[in-house]
N, C-alpha and C positions, 0 to 999 in steps of 0.2 A: 563281362562284369566281374569286376573282383567278388569273390563270395563272401570276402572277409570287411567289407565297408560297403560305402555308397559314393558314387560318383560317377561321371560319365566316360569311364574307362579313359584312356590315353589319348582320345580323340581332341584336338582341338589344345592339346597342350595342357588337359585338367589332370590332375593327380588324383588317384583312389584315396579316399579317407576311411581309415579304419575304426569303427564304430567301438571296438571293444577296448579301445585305448580310456582311462581317465579324462584325457583333456584331448579332445579331438581338433582342438583350436590350434592353431599355429602359436609359434613362440609369443609369449607375451599375452594369450588369451584372447587373440583376435582371430576371428575367421581370415585366412589370404582369401580374398575374393577371386584371383587367378588361377585358384585350385579347385573351384566348385561353383555348381550353377545354383541358380536361384530354389530349386528343389530340394538341392541338397542342403542349402543354406538354413531352410526353415526345420527340415528334418533333423539337423544338428542342433539347431537351437533347441528344439523338445527335449532332444538327448541331454542336452548341459543342463535344463531344467531338472530331470529326471535323476543325474548325477547328483547335483546340488542338493536336492531334496533328500537322497538316500544320505550324504554326508550329515545331514543335519540332524536326520533321524538317529545315526550311528552315535553322535555325540552328544545326545540327549541324554541327561540323568533319567534313569528310571526310577518310578517311585515303587519303594518295597517297605512292606511295615518291618520297624525294628531296625536292625544295622545297615542294611541298603536304601533306607527310604531317602529321597531326595529331601533338602535342607528344610523347605515349607512343610512337608510331611512329618519330616522328623522333630519339628518344633511342637507340631500340634500332638504328637505322641507323648513328649515329655512337660506338654503343659500341665499346669495343677489346677484341680477341680477348684471352683469358686468355693467361698467359704460357705454359702448360703447351701450349698449343695450337700457339704459335708454335715452340716448342721442338721440337715432332715435326716441324713442316713443313721444318725443315733438317736432319732426319735422313738419311742415304744412302738413295737410292732403291733399292738393291742391297745388302741387308746381307751377299751373299755376296761383295762385292768385296773386304772385308778379307781373305779366304781366297782370293783368286785364285790360279789355276796358270795361267804359261805358261811353255812350254818349246819349243824346237824343235832339230832335228839335222839336219844333212846328210851326204851321204857319196857317194863316187866308186863307182859300181858296175863293181865289176870283172866281166870275162867270166863269166856264169854265168845259170843259168836263174832261180835264187832269192836274193836278197839280204835281209837283216834287218836293221832299224834299230830299236834298244832305245832306250827312255826310262827315268828313273827316278822312280816316282811317290813322293811322300813317303813314309816308312816309318811304319806305325802308323796311319795315316789313311785314309779311302776318299776317293778321287778321283772326283769327277762330272766327266766329259767334254763339254762342250757345243759344240765347235766344233774342225774338223779341215781343215787346207789343204794341199796337198802339188802339189810341182812335181817331174815325172819328164822327163828329157831322154834319148832314144836317138836312134841314127841313123836319118834318114829312111826310111820305108818299114817300120819295125820298130815292135813294138806292146808295151805293159807293162799289167800289172794290180797293184792295190793293195790289201792287205787288214790289218785291224786285228787285232789279239789284245789280248783283256783276261782278267782273271780275279779270283775271289777267293781269300783264302788257304785256304779249305776245299777248293780244287781246282776249283771249278765255272768252266769258260773261257766266253769268248766271242769268236764270231770274226765280223768286219763286212766286208763287201766294199765300197769305196769307188771311185765311177766316176770313170775319168780320161778327159779330153775334150781331142782334140788341139785346140791353138791355133792351129799353125802350124809353118812350118819355118824356123830362124835356124841360119844357117852350116851347114847340111847336118844339124842336129839336130831331129828332132821333137819339140816342147815339147808334153808332156800336163799338165793341170792339173786338181785334184780339191778341191771346196771343199764342206762339210758341215756343217750345223748339226745337232747331234743330243743325244742324252742316254744316256750309257752311263757305266757305275760299273767301278772297280777297287780293289782295297785289297792286290795283290799283283803283276800286271807288266803292262806295257804295251810293246808292240811292234808292229813294222810290217815286212810282206813285200812285197817288190818283186819281182812274176813278170815274167818276159820270154820271150819267142818264141825265142831263140837263145842259145847261150851261147859266141858269139864275138867281140862287139863289146862295148866299154865303155859306160857312161852315167853319168848323173849325177841325186840324188833329193834333195829339200830338204823338210822335215816338220813342221807346226808344229801344238801342241795347246793349247787353251784350257781353261779350266774352274776348277773352284774344289774346296777339301777340306772333308768335312763330317765 
């Protein structure tokens, strides 16, 4: 048998057929029945199908993103975003900003163990408190505490201790600062109490609150 193809050898006048050629068929694309037996015909038909399939794959446009993309994919890449999607993109990233709340108060601390600093939440609305910062100044060597009071109109209170940290001494005054990110609520009142360790010397406090109404 011819190692380069299939056939019945040269017996019976049949011709060896080379399967490595692109077209094992005779001229015109038809198998010459005089040159191959039934088994060779079936095998050659399968080979022809594989060759045609490979040619189709070689000629097919391969989809790539960008420059080499097929026409249908290229159209999808260059398509404009719907107007509704563009409108949503420019919406504020924080919808609560339109109802933002920002308020601060300062006070001279008269000689006393406790001094209260009150705020005025918007009436008839629930205030969401997200951030509180405070500065308390007392004579060097003294200390202070800070507590926040909130409450609902039904009488339910909330008490929150805020940690004051000494930042240093300026002109004989110890400067304490508290900065807290939080989430608490009130629809009744909001106030702060500055508690000191003596009732002899004066001091100073500044408190700022940030949040939004709901």
